[in-house]
N, C-alpha and C positions, 0 to 999 in steps of 0.2 A: 477865288475861293470866297465863301460866304463868311462875313464877320458880323458879330452883333454890334449895334450902334454903341458908341462910347458913352452916350448920354441916354438915360431912360426917363420917360415922363413920370411926374410925381404920382399920377394915378396908377401907372404900371407898377412903380415901386411899392405903393400901398398893397396892390394885388399880390405882389411877390411876397411881401411880409406876411400877408394873411395866409397865403398858400403854405409857407414854411411853419407857420405857427401851429398848424394841425399835426398832431401825432398820429402816424399811420397805424401804430399799435393800438391806439384808442378808437380809431375809425374801423379798424379790422378790415379795411379794404386796401389792396395794394394795387398801385397803378405802374405798370412797367411799359416802356417804349423801346422798340428795337428798330434798327435801320432798314432791314429787308423784310418784306412780307412773307408770311407763310402762303405757299401756292395751293395747299390743300389740307383737309383734315384727315385724309386717308394716310394712316402712319406707314403704309408700305409704297405709296406713290412716288416719293421723290426723296433720295437721300441728300438733303440740303440741311445746312445748319438752322435756318429759320424754322423750318418745318419740324426738325427734331426737337428744337427748344420748346415748341408749343406742345408737341406729342407727349413729351416726357411728363406732362401734367396729367394726362388721361390714361396712358398706357404704359405699364412697366416692362422691363426686360427681364430675361432670365438672370443675367448678370449685370450689375451696375458698375460705373466708374465714378471715383471721386474726383476732387478737384485737380489732383495730380495725374489723373488718366490711370489710376491703379484700380485693379478689380475688387469688387465687394458683392456679397450676396444680394441678389434681387428676388425674383420670383423663385429662383433656386437657392436653397441653402448651402448646397455643396455641389461640386463636380469632381468626378474622378475618372481617370483614364484605366479603365478595367482591362484594357488591352491596348496595343499599339493603334488599333483602328476603331475602337469603341469608347465613347464618352458616356458616362452615366450622370444624370442629374437627379438630385433629390429635391423635390419641390416643397415650398413653403406651405405648411397646413394652415387651414382656416382662412384663407384668402377668398374674398367675396368679389364677384363682379358688381358693378353699380346698380344692377337690378336685383342684387340679393342672392343670385344663384352662386354655386360653388366653382371655383377656379380649379381645373384638373389638367392632367397631362394630355388629355384629348384636345384642349385648347391650344396647348403648345404645339402638338402635331399638326393641327389645322393651320396655325400661324406660320409655322416653318414651310408649310406647302404653298401658302398663299403669297408669302413676301416676294419671291422671285417671279411672280407671274401675274403681276397687276397690268391690265392693258394701258397702252399709251404712256407708260412711264418714262419720263425723260431722263432718268438716271436712278435705277431701283437698288435692290438689296440683294440681288442674286449672288453678287461677289462674296457675301458672307457665308453663303450656304452652298457654294459651289462643290465643296468636297464631301457633302453629305450624301451617302448613298441610300440610306434608309432611316426613317424615324420609327423607333419601336416603343409603344406604350407598354411598359412592363407592369405597372400598377397605376391607381388613380393619381399618385403623386410621385411616380418614378418614370423617367423616360430615358432611352438610350439612343444615341446617335451613332449609326454605323457609317464609318467613313470610307471613301474610296481609297485613301491612303492615310498614313499617319498624319495627324493634323494638330500640332501642338498649340496652335494659336486659335482653335475653335472657340474656347470659351470667351476670348477677347473679342472675336467676331461677333458673337451673340449679344454683346453688350450694346449693339447698335440696332438690333431687330426687335421691334415692338410686338408684344403678345396680345393678340386680339381674341375676342370671344367667338367661338364657333357658332353659337346660337344666333348672334347678331351679325356675324361676318360671312356666314355661308350663303352664297348667292348675292352678296352685297357688292354693288359697284362703288367706285370712288365718289360718285354724286350722292350715295347714301351716307357716306361719312360727312361730306360737306354740308349736307342738310341737317345733320344731327341724328338721323334715324338709326345709324349703326354706331354711334359714339358711346358705347358702353364699354368702359374699361375697368381695370383695377386700380388705377392710379390715385393719387392724393386729391385730385380735383375732378369735379363733374362737369361735363360740358354744358355751356349754357347757349351761346350763339357764336356763330362765324359770320363776320361781314367782310367779304374779300377785299383785300386792299387797305382795310381800316383797323379791325380789332377782332380779338376773341374774348368772349366773356365766360367766366367759370366760377363755381362755387366749390367750397371745400367738401371733401369726402371724409365725414367723421368716422367712417368705417374702414378707413385705410389701415393696412397692416403695419405700416411705418409709423415714424413719430408724428404726433398730431401736428398739423401745419398751423402757422400763426395767423393766417389770413382767411376770414370767412368768404371774401370775394376777391377775385383778381381781374383786373381790366388789362389785357395784354394788347397794346396798341402797336401799329406799325406807322412809323413816321419816317419815311425815306430821306426827306430834306434834313440836312445836318444842322442848319441854323435853327429850323423849327423844333428839332429835338432838344437843343440846348435851351431854347426859349421856354419850351414846355416844362422843363425842369427847373429853371430859374423863377417861373411863375407859380410853381407848386402844382401845376396841372398834373404832372407825373412825379413819381418818387424816385425812379431810377431810369437812366437811359444807358444803352450800349453805344459803342463807337463815337464817343464825343469827338467832335472836330479837333485835329491837332492844333489848329490855331486858337481854340477856346481853351485848351488845357491849362495854360498858365493861370487865367483868370479864374477857372473853375477850382483849381487847387487852392487859390488865395481866398476863396469865398468861405467865410467861417461857418456858413450853414450847410456846406457840402463836403463830401469826401470823394476822392478820385481813387479807384482801385485798379490795379493793373497786374498782368502775368504775362511772361513770355508765351507766345502761342504756338500752335502746331499747324497754322495755315500758311500755305505759300501762294503768292499771287504770281500767276504765270500766263504765257501766250500760247495758244494752241494753233499750230499750222495745220490746215486741212490737207490730209493725204488721202482722202477717199476717191479722188478723181485723177485720173491720168491725162485726161484731155483738157479742154478749156476750163479754167477755174472761175468761180464767181468772184466779182469785185477785184480782179487783177487784170490789167492790160499793159500793152506796151506803152512807152512814154508818150507816143502820139495818139494813144487811145485805141489802137488797133487790137483786135482779139489775139490772144495767144493760143496756139494749138496744143500746148503742153503745160501742165501744172508746174511752175518753177519751184514750188515748195517740196517737190519729191527729190530734188537734188540737195544732198546734205550741205554742200558748200553754201547754198542760199540760206538754208536754216541757220548755219553757223554765222554767216554774215550778219543776219538779223540779230543773232544773240549777242555778238561782240559789238555790234552797233549800238547797244543800249548801255548808257552810263548808270549802272546799278547804285552806285554810291550816290550819284546826284539825285536819283529818284528817292533814296532812303532819306537823304538829308534835306532836300529842298521841297519835293512834292509831299513826302510823308512827315517831314519836319521832326525826324528822330523817332518816330513810332513804328519803324520798321528796320530790318536788318538785311543788307544785300546777301544773295545766296546763289549758289549754283546747283542746288539740289532741293529736296522738298521736305527735309526734316531739320530741326535745329541740333546743334552739337549735343551729345549725350543721349540722344534718342537711339533706340535699337535699330541698327542698320544704317545709321549715319556714317558716311564715308569721308573721313578727314582728308583724304586726297583729292576729293572733288571740290575745287575751289570756285568761287564766283568768276565766270569768264572776265578777263580784262577788257576794259573798253578800248577798242582799237579801230577806230573808223577807217584808217588807211588800209589796214589788212581786210576789212570787211568789203571795201571797194574792189581790192584785188580778187577776193573770193568770188564776187558777183561777176567780175570780168572773165574769170575762169570757168564760171557756169554758163557763160554766153549771154551775159547781161553787162556789157561794159558801160551802158548808159542807164543801167538800172531798169525799173518798170514802176508802174502805178499800182497802188494798193489801197483798199479801204480797211482800216482796223475797226472791228466792231467791239463794243464794250457796254456793260450796264453802267448806269449812272446813279444807282441807289442801292447797290448790294454790298460792295466793299469799301473801306475807307478810301475816299479820294480815287475811286476807280475811274471815272471819266477824266479826272485830271492827269492821272497816270497815263491813260491812253493817248491824251494830247501831247504830253511830254515825250512819249515813245515815238509818236508820228513825226515830231520835230526832229528827233535823232535819226530816224530812218531816212527822213528827207535829205538830210545832210550827207548820207552815204549813197545817195542816188536813188533810193526807193521812195518815190513821191507819195506820201501817205496822208490820207485824210481820215477822220474819225466819225463813225456813226455810233452814237451812243443812245441808249434807250432803257426804260424801267425793267427791272429784273424779271417781272412776270412775263413780259414778252420776250426778253432776251433768252431766258432759260429754255423755253419751249422752242424758239427758233434755232438756237445754237445746237440743241440736241438733234436737230434735223440736218445739220451741216449746211445751213443755208449760206454761209460765208466762208472765206478762205482763212482768216486769222481772227481769233477772238481772245479777249481777256477773261480769265477765269480765276477762281480761287479753290483751293482744296486743303481741307483740314484733315490731317491724319488722326482721326479720333483714337485709333488703336495705339497710337504712339510708336508704331514700328513701320519699317519700309514696305512690307508686303502688302499693306492696305492700298498703296498707291500703285505698286507693281501690278496688282490684280485688276484694280477698278479703273485706273486712268491710263496706264501704259500697255495693259495686256490687250491682245487682239480682240476686237469686239466680237463676242460670241454669247448671245443671250442664253442659249441652251446649256452652254458650259459654264454660265455665270461669271464670264470674264469681260472686262472692258465696259461696264455699265455706264461709266462717266467718261469714256474715251471719246470725246466729241470730235477729235481730229482723225479718228480711225487709224492712228498709227499701229503698225503691226510688224513684229519681229519674233519669228518662231523660236529663235535662240534664246531670246529674253523670257518668252513664255515658258520654255522648257526649264530654264534656270529658275524661274519663280516657282514652278510646280516642285522642283526639287527642294528649294529652300523652305517653303512652307510645310513640306512634309518631313523635314529633318528634325528629329527629337533632341539631339544635342544642341543646346543653346549657342555655344561658341561656333560650331560648324554652321548653324543656321544664320547666325549674324554675319559671318564671312561671306556666305552666298548671297545675302541680301545686299551687302556692300558691293559685291561684284555686279549685282543687278543695277544698282545705282549708277556705278561707273559706266556700264555698258549703255544704258538708256541715255544718260546725260552726254556721253561721247557721240552718240548718235542724233543727238538733239530731238529726242522723242517730243518734248516740249520745251518752252524757253522760261525756266524760272527766273524770276526777278528779285523778289524779297520776301521775307517772312514777317508776318505782323506781330506786333506786341499788342495784347488785348487790353482794352481799357473800358471802364465803366465810371460813370458819375452818379452819385446818389445823395439823398438827404442824409445829414448825419444821424438822424433819428432812427435810421435803419443800418444794418450791417450787411455786407454781401461777401460771399466766399468766391472770389476770383477764381476763374477756371482756365486751364490750358486749352481745353477744347472749345472755348468761347461761348458755352452754353449760357444763356440768360433765362433763368426760371425762377418762379416764386419759391420753389423748393429751397434755393440757395439764400433766400433773403429772410432776415430776422429782425425784430426790434433791437436796436442797439442796447447794450447793457451799460 
């Protein structure tokens, strides 16, 4: 794990002092740094937190979420269920696109049609719109969504879908957004420049319908290396960083020039077994290196062995150094659909060995665990720790870690057998994961967009459909809890821990820490 040096040269101390002497409020420029790079400027290309954090500056949603993941008006002032299967949205008047043209319901209709259908998307937004049968433009500022079935959660789902301009988006490809050609939104900032893997530059939109933003310019940098992010903050090169290394938190908290903000998060870190192949699996062999003619991960006993072969408490305490909580599901206690009966699986290496033997692998097998090394806190270190644990139960495991930009694209194509992923339930309820991660992959149906392991269970799909169309809250939550139990009992994926979100920033600014881990200039203000 990277640590900053205990001694800092005098010249660097002077630079640090000079950096912190400047008041961002006076400079009117805000410099943010996040750990994982946004992979595209197309707001409908990839439903990933870094992409969404950047996109919220340029493109608004019909419905917004606050720091507690509660719904608030966005481009829609109100939403009403006019029947069990029809939602009506009254749009905000006077909203202008960055080019000065009027925002209308036609733009919404275009956006909701485009979002599920972006070519080559590694994990799109179709799951949020899967229940929409028809979009009806009633008036320039009124739109109705006709649903295939009752959909009580539809406004919540729309809080994740960006609204783009028909004028600039019709016929535009993802490359047109990356180049800036189609980057015309209604959001609080105007697009300046996107340098892939490095930064996004933007300027304030003084014509935004919301509260005037504090910053004339925002430099949104991507710094995957944890030590480099901390160093950038200490030197004053940036004003705020996300995901400060757990090892640096004590010294950051003690620094009188800095503030550390935190909030329990909605993201689970988990392992996905590939179930898309019945025959020879990639990166899995017999212990002697011989090919296997059948994918061992299809056997629930093998998946369960891998799950109970992980010491979750050890990961949370030692690898994550107290910045995560062991889990056996994907939501924290208190979230809608959290099942209190689903506990973190007990670490039981002896039983894991027995399960492997029962499945026909008394001597285990060899496996390569793939992981990003710059996307989630300590992701590569977690993979290495899991590899050691699995090797002890007879599954000889090595790790191949790589940058997120490569990992996300390759993982979406099922190029390996087991991968490490994270998933943040931005809607704050269990259906989001049941539809997008556990649901059978079906792009036409808007299901399983981020189901990279291609797990499929028709019974869970049917239960999910019933749950998300149940209007009674208590009954819907009971069904969601049942879906959590069914999927975790079947080891649809292997949850390990939930993250606590951390940010570190200069004391001269304030930051509204968020459960959904979004890092955005919108949430930053000069300290009072």
